[in-house]
C-alpha positions, 0 to 999 in steps of 0.5 A: 797396956795397949791391946788389940782386943777390939770388939763389935759394938755395932756391925753392918750387914752390908758388904759393898766391897767397891766403896772406899774403905775409911777407919775413923779412930775415936780416942775416948776418956771419961766423956759421956757428957758430949759423946752422944752428939760427937758419935751421932754426928760421925754415923750421920755422915753422908756415905755416897763413896766410902764405908766407915768403920769407927774405932773407940779406943777408951784410954782407962776411963773411971767412968763406965762407958755409955751405952749405945742404945740411943744411937740412930743408925741408918741400916742402909749404911755400910757402918761398923762400930768397934771398942776396946779399953785400955788397961792403963791410961796413956794420954790422948796423943799416944792413944790416937797413934797407937791405935793406928797401929792396932787396927787392921791395915786394910782401909784405904783412908783414916781419920781422928775423932775427938769425943766432944765435937760435932761434925757436919755431915759431909765432913769425910766425903768433902775431905775425900774430894780434896785428895782422893785424886791425888796418887795414892802411893805417896803419903797424903794428909788432909787438915783444915780449919775448925769452927769454935762453938759454945758448951752446948754446941748452939752458939758460933763463937769463931773460927781457927786461924787461916793460914796462907803460907805452904805447908812443908816440913820447914813449917811443920818442925816449928808449928802445927797448923791443923787439929787432929779432928780435921785430919784425914790420911791415906794408907801410905801416910798411915804406914809412915806414922806406924813405922815411926813407933818405937820403944821410946816413943814420945810425942806431945800432940798427935796431930802435930807429930802426924804434920811433922813426919808425913811432911818430913818423909816427903808426903803431901799435906793439903790445907783446907780453908773450909771448916767441917768441925763444930769444935766445942769450947768447955772447961775440960777441953784439953785444947781450945781455941787458937785465935783469940789475943789471949791464945796468941799472946800465950803462944808467944810467951811460951816461945820467949820463956822456954815453955815451948822448948820443952815439947819441942825437945820431946818432938826433935828427939823423936824425929832424930830417932826416925830420921830414916823416914825422913827424905835427904833434904829434910834429914838435912834440915833436921841435922842442922837445926839440932846442930844449930841450937847449940851454936853461938848466935851468930852461927845459930841465926845463919844456920836457921835462916839458911835452912828456912824454918818458918811460922804461919804469921807475921807475929809468929815469926817475930816470936821465933827470931826472939826465940832464936835470939834468946836461945829458946828454941 
């Protein structure tokens, strides 16, 4: 199902050893409609300080993978492109995470790419400038905002929410704040993510899992208020804009009616199986949270208040309170 049979589609003749090595995991599935623009935008990244290797993991697409003959590649760039096709469809979240475990651990930084966005040409360089000075033996995860565009990626239609509260495990355990397409993380963070994979590994969202497990392990999360992504909105998006009134109401409603609880159960179960990766403090947060879910209203409320879990907005925290009240968490 998940193989390591990566094949080169393009291999640079350059070998600039002193550069920072970045690996980009692109999860692909029947994405030929917008794939050309996205891949070209990755290839067009300004590479002042890094070399780039793109790993395209095809989640057993029905359609044929498109030819790359159309690509315009600057031969002076240190760039490699590899491809594999899975024998069984496993879903986008696992495709991203399992791909991390199947590519060489020789890279300094790793990032995720969807198949239908467009990246600004300084996306990776900008992220590296924000976190490369931080001590590398600590797990570090960068994520930020996105800019929403129409189907043709020509007209700007808005931005993702701007979050102002400090990122932490107490926030991550209840909410994700950055899309995977914005994320870049160091080798130490990659190792934590890979260690979390087990025989019964199950998650709803790869980006939410990265935020949870890396902050849970005591890692550092850098939230960038700037956007380097053109996030194309179209009928086949798995995840769409999160800042519309409808989207906000949908999130609140999913909390109140218990829909969120279904997804939450999956991630809590996977966190429980990986509690050895968490700091002692965050192990305690997880333990109290799991125990508190089954307590009486008063004890449950006191438990959740004591551990200090929170969402990023006033309305989000209000919905969280009612979810606790109605036992929908």
